[in-house]
Short mmCIF file of the C-alpha atoms (twelve columns), coordinates in Angstrom:
data_MODEL
# 
_entry.id   MODEL 
# 
loop_
_atom_site.group_PDB 
_atom_site.id 
_atom_site.type_symbol 
_atom_site.label_atom_id 
_atom_site.label_alt_id 
_atom_site.label_comp_id 
_atom_site.label_asym_id 
_atom_site.label_seq_id 
_atom_site.Cartn_x 
_atom_site.Cartn_y 
_atom_site.Cartn_z 
_atom_site.pdbx_PDB_model_num 
ATOM 1   C CA . UNK A 1   0.000   0.000  0.000   1 
ATOM 2   C CA . UNK A 2   3.072   2.222  0.352   1 
ATOM 3   C CA . UNK A 3   3.363   2.654  -3.414  1 
ATOM 4   C CA . UNK A 4   -0.265  3.782  -3.557  1 
ATOM 5   C CA . UNK A 5   0.191   6.521  -0.975  1 
ATOM 6   C CA . UNK A 6   3.417   7.677  -2.635  1 
ATOM 7   C CA . UNK A 7   1.643   7.938  -5.998  1 
ATOM 8   C CA . UNK A 8   -1.234  9.890  -4.409  1 
ATOM 9   C CA . UNK A 9   1.220   12.272 -2.758  1 
ATOM 10  C CA . UNK A 10  3.054   12.883 -6.025  1 
ATOM 11  C CA . UNK A 11  -0.267  13.287 -7.850  1 
ATOM 12  C CA . UNK A 12  -1.395  15.979 -5.396  1 
ATOM 13  C CA . UNK A 13  1.985   17.715 -5.560  1 
ATOM 14  C CA . UNK A 14  1.804   17.581 -9.357  1 
ATOM 15  C CA . UNK A 15  -1.393  19.629 -9.195  1 
ATOM 16  C CA . UNK A 16  -0.692  21.941 -6.280  1 
ATOM 17  C CA . UNK A 17  2.837   23.045 -7.234  1 
ATOM 18  C CA . UNK A 18  2.069   23.957 -10.881 1 
ATOM 19  C CA . UNK A 19  -0.998  25.802 -9.597  1 
ATOM 20  C CA . UNK A 20  1.094   27.875 -7.211  1 
ATOM 21  C CA . UNK A 21  3.606   28.629 -9.973  1 
ATOM 22  C CA . UNK A 22  0.985   29.084 -12.676 1 
ATOM 23  C CA . UNK A 23  1.436   32.798 -13.294 1 
ATOM 24  C CA . UNK A 24  5.226   32.539 -13.519 1 
ATOM 25  C CA . UNK A 25  5.069   29.506 -15.802 1 
ATOM 26  C CA . UNK A 26  2.479   31.071 -18.093 1 
ATOM 27  C CA . UNK A 27  4.584   34.225 -18.416 1 
ATOM 28  C CA . UNK A 28  7.679   32.158 -19.192 1 
ATOM 29  C CA . UNK A 29  6.326   29.547 -21.623 1 
ATOM 30  C CA . UNK A 30  2.838   30.812 -22.572 1 
ATOM 31  C CA . UNK A 31  -0.690  29.696 -21.658 1 
ATOM 32  C CA . UNK A 32  -1.172  26.976 -24.282 1 
ATOM 33  C CA . UNK A 33  2.189   25.226 -23.632 1 
ATOM 34  C CA . UNK A 34  1.449   25.388 -19.898 1 
ATOM 35  C CA . UNK A 35  -1.961  23.742 -20.357 1 
ATOM 36  C CA . UNK A 36  -0.515  21.052 -22.638 1 
ATOM 37  C CA . UNK A 37  2.356   20.277 -20.262 1 
ATOM 38  C CA . UNK A 38  0.060   20.267 -17.229 1 
ATOM 39  C CA . UNK A 39  -2.435  17.973 -18.996 1 
ATOM 40  C CA . UNK A 40  0.276   15.482 -19.986 1 
ATOM 41  C CA . UNK A 41  1.650   15.499 -16.435 1 
ATOM 42  C CA . UNK A 42  -1.843  15.003 -14.970 1 
ATOM 43  C CA . UNK A 43  -2.627  12.066 -17.259 1 
ATOM 44  C CA . UNK A 44  0.700   10.393 -16.485 1 
ATOM 45  C CA . UNK A 45  0.307   10.805 -12.718 1 
ATOM 46  C CA . UNK A 46  -3.333  9.713  -12.832 1 
ATOM 47  C CA . UNK A 47  -2.347  6.561  -14.726 1 
ATOM 48  C CA . UNK A 48  0.305   5.835  -12.097 1 
ATOM 49  C CA . UNK A 49  -2.246  6.176  -9.290  1 
ATOM 50  C CA . UNK A 50  -4.698  3.889  -11.110 1 
ATOM 51  C CA . UNK A 51  -1.945  1.289  -11.506 1 
ATOM 52  C CA . UNK A 52  -1.173  1.451  -7.784  1 
ATOM 53  C CA . UNK A 53  -4.887  1.160  -6.940  1 
ATOM 54  C CA . UNK A 54  -5.123  -2.051 -8.965  1 
ATOM 55  C CA . UNK A 55  -2.082  -3.720 -7.370  1 
ATOM 56  C CA . UNK A 56  -2.285  -2.368 -3.802  1 
ATOM 57  C CA . UNK A 57  -3.194  -4.700 -0.951  1 
ATOM 58  C CA . UNK A 58  -6.326  -3.471 0.765   1 
ATOM 59  C CA . UNK A 59  -9.198  -4.611 2.970   1 
ATOM 60  C CA . UNK A 60  -12.968 -4.115 2.649   1 
ATOM 61  C CA . UNK A 61  -14.805 -1.511 4.683   1 
ATOM 62  C CA . UNK A 62  -18.238 -2.802 3.653   1 
ATOM 63  C CA . UNK A 63  -19.608 -5.776 1.724   1 
ATOM 64  C CA . UNK A 64  -20.125 -5.566 -2.007  1 
ATOM 65  C CA . UNK A 65  -23.768 -5.479 -3.098  1 
ATOM 66  C CA . UNK A 66  -25.096 -5.676 -6.643  1 
ATOM 67  C CA . UNK A 67  -27.041 -2.435 -6.263  1 
ATOM 68  C CA . UNK A 68  -23.812 -0.550 -5.643  1 
ATOM 69  C CA . UNK A 69  -22.405 -1.559 -9.036  1 
ATOM 70  C CA . UNK A 70  -25.734 -0.800 -10.701 1 
ATOM 71  C CA . UNK A 71  -25.790 2.653  -9.131  1 
ATOM 72  C CA . UNK A 72  -22.305 3.298  -10.514 1 
ATOM 73  C CA . UNK A 73  -23.233 2.153  -14.031 1 
ATOM 74  C CA . UNK A 74  -26.249 4.495  -13.998 1 
ATOM 75  C CA . UNK A 75  -24.372 7.434  -12.435 1 
ATOM 76  C CA . UNK A 76  -21.607 7.335  -15.022 1 
ATOM 77  C CA . UNK A 77  -24.007 8.356  -17.817 1 
ATOM 78  C CA . UNK A 78  -24.656 11.885 -16.461 1 
ATOM 79  C CA . UNK A 79  -20.935 12.110 -15.601 1 
ATOM 80  C CA . UNK A 80  -20.030 11.382 -19.234 1 
ATOM 81  C CA . UNK A 81  -22.581 13.904 -20.493 1 
ATOM 82  C CA . UNK A 82  -21.074 16.540 -18.203 1 
ATOM 83  C CA . UNK A 83  -17.601 15.714 -19.550 1 
ATOM 84  C CA . UNK A 84  -18.926 16.073 -23.089 1 
ATOM 85  C CA . UNK A 85  -20.319 19.494 -22.184 1 
ATOM 86  C CA . UNK A 86  -16.910 20.490 -20.803 1 
ATOM 87  C CA . UNK A 87  -15.366 19.568 -24.153 1 
ATOM 88  C CA . UNK A 88  -17.959 21.073 -26.458 1 
ATOM 89  C CA . UNK A 89  -19.026 24.205 -24.565 1 
ATOM 90  C CA . UNK A 90  -16.970 27.142 -23.242 1 
ATOM 91  C CA . UNK A 91  -16.386 27.100 -19.478 1 
ATOM 92  C CA . UNK A 92  -14.931 30.535 -18.686 1 
ATOM 93  C CA . UNK A 93  -14.570 29.868 -14.950 1 
ATOM 94  C CA . UNK A 94  -13.383 26.275 -14.988 1 
ATOM 95  C CA . UNK A 95  -11.320 23.605 -16.736 1 
ATOM 96  C CA . UNK A 96  -12.108 23.741 -20.424 1 
ATOM 97  C CA . UNK A 97  -12.368 26.244 -23.226 1 
ATOM 98  C CA . UNK A 98  -12.152 29.865 -22.034 1 
ATOM 99  C CA . UNK A 99  -13.220 31.656 -25.205 1 
ATOM 100 C CA . UNK A 100 -16.595 31.841 -26.900 1 
ATOM 101 C CA . UNK A 101 -18.821 32.287 -23.847 1 
ATOM 102 C CA . UNK A 102 -22.039 34.234 -24.477 1 
ATOM 103 C CA . UNK A 103 -23.836 35.542 -21.334 1 
ATOM 104 C CA . UNK A 104 -27.077 35.476 -23.309 1 
ATOM 105 C CA . UNK A 105 -26.604 31.738 -23.899 1 
ATOM 106 C CA . UNK A 106 -24.645 30.387 -20.898 1 
ATOM 107 C CA . UNK A 107 -25.386 26.751 -21.798 1 
ATOM 108 C CA . UNK A 108 -23.954 24.228 -19.352 1 
ATOM 109 C CA . UNK A 109 -22.752 27.106 -17.162 1 
ATOM 110 C CA . UNK A 110 -26.397 27.711 -16.219 1 
ATOM 111 C CA . UNK A 111 -26.406 24.255 -14.631 1 
ATOM 112 C CA . UNK A 112 -22.808 24.326 -13.391 1 
ATOM 113 C CA . UNK A 113 -19.699 26.356 -14.121 1 
ATOM 114 C CA . UNK A 114 -17.673 23.193 -13.619 1 
ATOM 115 C CA . UNK A 115 -19.040 20.302 -15.723 1 
ATOM 116 C CA . UNK A 116 -15.731 18.439 -15.836 1 
ATOM 117 C CA . UNK A 117 -15.210 18.722 -12.069 1 
ATOM 118 C CA . UNK A 118 -18.835 17.857 -11.290 1 
ATOM 119 C CA . UNK A 119 -18.481 14.778 -13.475 1 
ATOM 120 C CA . UNK A 120 -15.376 13.864 -11.450 1 
ATOM 121 C CA . UNK A 121 -17.359 14.257 -8.219  1 
ATOM 122 C CA . UNK A 122 -20.009 11.842 -9.520  1 
ATOM 123 C CA . UNK A 123 -17.293 9.456  -10.770 1 
ATOM 124 C CA . UNK A 124 -15.495 9.514  -7.422  1 
ATOM 125 C CA . UNK A 125 -18.607 9.074  -5.276  1 
ATOM 126 C CA . UNK A 126 -19.983 6.302  -7.488  1 
ATOM 127 C CA . UNK A 127 -16.723 4.342  -7.475  1 
ATOM 128 C CA . UNK A 128 -16.346 4.800  -3.709  1 
ATOM 129 C CA . UNK A 129 -19.757 3.255  -3.071  1 
ATOM 130 C CA . UNK A 130 -19.244 0.464  -5.611  1 
ATOM 131 C CA . UNK A 131 -15.823 -0.641 -4.328  1 
ATOM 132 C CA . UNK A 132 -15.849 -0.124 -0.594  1 
ATOM 133 C CA . UNK A 133 -12.274 -1.072 0.290   1 
ATOM 134 C CA . UNK A 134 -9.767  1.227  1.989   1 
ATOM 135 C CA . UNK A 135 -7.668  2.044  -1.077  1 
ATOM 136 C CA . UNK A 136 -10.760 2.709  -3.208  1 
ATOM 137 C CA . UNK A 137 -12.281 4.969  -0.565  1 
ATOM 138 C CA . UNK A 138 -9.057  6.950  -0.221  1 
ATOM 139 C CA . UNK A 139 -8.527  7.236  -3.982  1 
ATOM 140 C CA . UNK A 140 -12.031 7.648  -5.371  1 
ATOM 141 C CA . UNK A 141 -13.431 9.478  -2.360  1 
ATOM 142 C CA . UNK A 142 -10.368 11.721 -2.219  1 
ATOM 143 C CA . UNK A 143 -10.617 12.419 -5.947  1 
ATOM 144 C CA . UNK A 144 -14.260 13.449 -5.562  1 
ATOM 145 C CA . UNK A 145 -13.423 15.778 -2.675  1 
ATOM 146 C CA . UNK A 146 -10.440 17.180 -4.579  1 
ATOM 147 C CA . UNK A 147 -12.677 17.910 -7.573  1 
ATOM 148 C CA . UNK A 148 -15.305 19.552 -5.360  1 
ATOM 149 C CA . UNK A 149 -12.661 21.788 -3.782  1 
ATOM 150 C CA . UNK A 150 -11.610 22.744 -7.300  1 
ATOM 151 C CA . UNK A 151 -14.870 24.629 -7.880  1 
ATOM 152 C CA . UNK A 152 -13.789 27.675 -5.864  1 
ATOM 153 C CA . UNK A 153 -10.124 27.290 -6.809  1 
ATOM 154 C CA . UNK A 154 -10.782 27.343 -10.555 1 
ATOM 155 C CA . UNK A 155 -13.114 30.322 -10.274 1 
ATOM 156 C CA . UNK A 156 -10.446 32.265 -8.398  1 
ATOM 157 C CA . UNK A 157 -7.816  31.442 -11.034 1 
ATOM 158 C CA . UNK A 158 -10.020 32.251 -14.015 1 
ATOM 159 C CA . UNK A 159 -11.429 35.457 -12.527 1 
ATOM 160 C CA . UNK A 160 -7.869  36.769 -12.100 1 
ATOM 161 C CA . UNK A 161 -7.453  36.541 -15.878 1 
ATOM 162 C CA . UNK A 162 -10.638 38.476 -16.639 1 
ATOM 163 C CA . UNK A 163 -11.123 42.231 -16.783 1 
ATOM 164 C CA . UNK A 164 -13.593 43.628 -14.185 1 
ATOM 165 C CA . UNK A 165 -16.150 44.424 -16.889 1 
ATOM 166 C CA . UNK A 166 -16.059 40.767 -18.020 1 
ATOM 167 C CA . UNK A 167 -16.487 39.255 -14.572 1 
ATOM 168 C CA . UNK A 168 -19.934 40.716 -13.821 1 
ATOM 169 C CA . UNK A 169 -21.876 39.250 -16.774 1 
ATOM 170 C CA . UNK A 170 -20.248 35.823 -16.323 1 
ATOM 171 C CA . UNK A 171 -20.935 35.624 -12.588 1 
ATOM 172 C CA . UNK A 172 -24.506 36.873 -13.089 1 
ATOM 173 C CA . UNK A 173 -25.439 34.312 -15.744 1 
ATOM 174 C CA . UNK A 174 -23.651 31.215 -14.430 1 
ATOM 175 C CA . UNK A 175 -24.072 28.998 -11.367 1 
ATOM 176 C CA . UNK A 176 -21.845 26.659 -9.388  1 
ATOM 177 C CA . UNK A 177 -24.772 24.231 -9.345  1 
ATOM 178 C CA . UNK A 178 -28.414 24.837 -10.158 1 
ATOM 179 C CA . UNK A 179 -30.649 22.025 -11.423 1 
ATOM 180 C CA . UNK A 180 -33.068 24.524 -12.921 1 
ATOM 181 C CA . UNK A 181 -30.423 25.084 -15.588 1 
ATOM 182 C CA . UNK A 182 -31.599 21.831 -17.169 1 
ATOM 183 C CA . UNK A 183 -34.760 23.694 -18.134 1 
ATOM 184 C CA . UNK A 184 -32.783 26.517 -19.748 1 
ATOM 185 C CA . UNK A 185 -30.815 24.709 -22.452 1 
ATOM 186 C CA . UNK A 186 -27.803 23.741 -20.352 1 
ATOM 187 C CA . UNK A 187 -27.374 20.447 -22.197 1 
ATOM 188 C CA . UNK A 188 -27.750 20.350 -25.963 1 
ATOM 189 C CA . UNK A 189 -28.292 17.576 -28.456 1 
ATOM 190 C CA . UNK A 190 -24.666 17.177 -29.441 1 
ATOM 191 C CA . UNK A 191 -23.664 17.079 -25.770 1 
ATOM 192 C CA . UNK A 192 -25.997 14.120 -25.262 1 
ATOM 193 C CA . UNK A 193 -24.710 12.323 -28.350 1 
ATOM 194 C CA . UNK A 194 -21.022 12.754 -27.480 1 
ATOM 195 C CA . UNK A 195 -21.705 11.935 -23.834 1 
ATOM 196 C CA . UNK A 196 -23.488 8.700  -24.732 1 
ATOM 197 C CA . UNK A 197 -20.678 7.715  -27.119 1 
ATOM 198 C CA . UNK A 198 -18.109 8.371  -24.380 1 
ATOM 199 C CA . UNK A 199 -20.232 6.369  -21.931 1 
ATOM 200 C CA . UNK A 200 -20.421 3.357  -24.252 1 
ATOM 201 C CA . UNK A 201 -16.665 3.493  -24.902 1 
ATOM 202 C CA . UNK A 202 -15.906 3.554  -21.167 1 
ATOM 203 C CA . UNK A 203 -18.459 0.848  -20.444 1 
ATOM 204 C CA . UNK A 204 -17.050 -1.503 -23.068 1 
ATOM 205 C CA . UNK A 205 -13.398 -0.604 -22.547 1 
ATOM 206 C CA . UNK A 206 -13.416 -0.754 -18.751 1 
ATOM 207 C CA . UNK A 207 -13.065 -4.527 -18.640 1 
ATOM 208 C CA . UNK A 208 -10.234 -4.544 -21.171 1 
ATOM 209 C CA . UNK A 209 -8.228  -1.708 -19.588 1 
ATOM 210 C CA . UNK A 210 -9.008  -2.031 -15.865 1 
ATOM 211 C CA . UNK A 211 -9.852  -5.729 -15.831 1 
ATOM 212 C CA . UNK A 212 -13.315 -5.319 -14.286 1 
ATOM 213 C CA . UNK A 213 -16.537 -5.536 -16.286 1 
ATOM 214 C CA . UNK A 214 -19.080 -3.047 -14.819 1 
ATOM 215 C CA . UNK A 215 -22.065 -4.816 -16.383 1 
ATOM 216 C CA . UNK A 216 -20.980 -8.200 -15.033 1 
ATOM 217 C CA . UNK A 217 -20.483 -6.714 -11.572 1 
ATOM 218 C CA . UNK A 218 -23.955 -5.186 -11.807 1 
ATOM 219 C CA . UNK A 219 -25.428 -8.558 -12.772 1 
ATOM 220 C CA . UNK A 220 -26.569 -7.295 -16.179 1 
# 
């Protein structure tokens, strides 16, 4: 389990340190190179943590029940749709595309300013419930909490980059989380299509990559 905790520590450091040095790094190498380098680093460290989760010795905190796996399979669909929204729509106050936001048509930002992070919260909570061992709770539960904490952190970072006259309209027309946004065009047709495609890919590929078939675990 030592390797797991080391990988988690490095993963957290790999996010916290670049965040603290963000302004200096962006000035030195530029915004786009910074984002690319940070994304590559994040994917590498995340893959390392996943590897350690799969091989770490652990012990159960609660018994596995079929309903837990079924809940996870169901919950991952809205998570994938949120991730699709983060890819396809501008998210001026969060991870994703900064440009192109229209206050008159806030889209997913009317439901949440942080679709990618909210999807991570759902992913983390769902996997915590479905697995129920110590390592899974630390990793998936910690990831969900980390993503939730990122809501305020990302807003602070993005608002620093905006002129005062830009901040007002964005803050006024977006929400951290508001379900009524679903009734105001937050999710569009293409978001649903891409989200469903992503969901099917993850559902089918999970057994091949991770070694666990979600549908089999759910008894479906």
